[in-house]
N, C-alpha and C positions, 0 to 999 in steps of 0.2 A: 694125906693132904688132898689127893684126888677125890676121895669120897666126900670130904668136907666141901670142896668146890661144887661138886654135883648137887649136894644137899642144899647149899646156898643158892645155886642157880635155880633149882627146882622150887625152893621156897619163894624166891623173888618172882619167878614166873607165875606161881600160884597167886601171889599178892597182886600182881599186875592184872591177872585175869579177873580177880574180884573187883579191882578198881574199874576195869572196863565194864563189867556187868553193872556195877553201881551207877556209873555215868550213863550207861544205856537206859537203865530204869528211870533215872532222873530225867533224862532227855525225853523219854517216852511220855512220862506224866506231863511234862511241860508242853510237848507237842500236842498231846491229846487235849490238854486244857485250852490251848490256843484254838484248836479246831472246834471245841465245844462252845466257845464264846463267839464263833464266827470270824475269827482272825485267820482266814484261810491262807492268805499270802504269807503271813508270818509262820504259819504251820508248815507250809511248803519250804520256806527259807530254812527253818530249823531242821526239818527232815533232810534237806539237801546237805546241810552242815554235818549232820550225823552220818549220813550215807557215805559221804566222801572223806570224812576226817576220822571216823572211828573204825577200828578193825572188827567190824561185826560180820557175822555170817549166819546162814540158816534163818530160822524164824525170827531172830532178833532183827536182822536186816530187813526181812520181809515186812515186819510190823511198821517200819518207817516208810517203806515203799507204799504200803497199803494206805497209811494216813495221807501220804502225798497224793495218791490216786483219788481218794475220797475228797480231798480238798479241791483238786482239779475238777472233779465232777461237780462239786458245789459251785465252782466258778464258771461252769459251763465250758471248760476246756476238755471237750469230749475226746478229741484225738489223743491228747497227752494221757488222760485218764485210761483210755483203752490200751495204750501202749504199756502203761504201768501195770494194769491188771493182767495183761498177757505175760509180762515178765514174772509176775507173781505166780501165775498159773503154771509156768514152766518149772518153777521150783517146788510148788506145793498146790496141786490142783484143787484141794479141798480147803484152802485157807479162807476163813471167814465167809464173806459173801462175794468172793471174786467171780465165781461162775455166774451168779445172778446178775452182777453188775455188767459182765460181758454180754449176757443175753439182752439186757436192757439197752446197752449201747448199740448192739447189732440191730435191734428193733427200731431204734430211733433213726439211725443213719441220717 
């Protein structure tokens, strides 16, 4: 009985993880599409929803923070963008163009 319960729990957790990854992928495509068509505020709003409501971590979470930073940069919200890029750099110093964006923002001041 105990082995059955462990197998059931393990299977359900595995399915839950797949569901989370599928939702994250869908949200990412949607967020990126909004950004690509210039809907920066909507892109930020959706990124926030995912960041605060989905149990993401690592590069999955960083991807949404990065889009949010890029959207803020496009909206000329330099302070917010800089804070977001710094938070990304703490987790992954080599993530996309984070270092280049920080250098750009430092040069602009």
